[in-house]
C-alpha angles and dihedrals in degrees: 000000000000089000090061092049090049091051093047091046091051090047091051090049090050094048094047095052113115095240094057093048091047090050092050091050090047092052092049094047090044091054091051091045090051090060089055093049092046090053090046091053098041098039103033114015101038095050089053091048089046090052091049091049093047100256101326109157110200092201089065097051111110145141119223110222095204091071096246126121118238128187095221140013089246091056091051092049092048089052088054094242120156108242137190106219097199090164089068088051091053089051090049091051090051089048090052094048092050092046091049091048093050092047089048091052092047093049091046091051093046091049091049091053091046091050091051091050091048092051091051090052090051092050093059106090118229118252111268117258097191138045136192122258107240091216107044098015092231121147112252138171114281092236093052117122094185128037111245090209104049098013092230118159109247 
């Protein structure tokens, strides 16, 4: 029985580690972000590409594997033909490239902010740990009440 408690305790410890929680949050936010990028590609980018390619709709690009010709993807699917929808693959590649570019820009911006914060931390001088004896001009500890060199009362 103690082996089960040990396993569960280790599992709880693993789940509650900061990295696992951060990863879970990242996956959830990434899933929501993917919906935004998908909408960006399908609703904004693809229509522009379609306009540039004179009405080519990538979502409707397919190859029927049964050797027959079909007018539309829907017609091929209704006929029960196996199809390669390579237009969807092209859209997925564009989604990936946009997502990778946005993540790159975010990471670059976050690193720039972190570098600025790090430089500001480095600029702040550390509090002094020593002072100069006013009598003999020796360097002594800041908490000293008597100079160890000339024995003067500070």
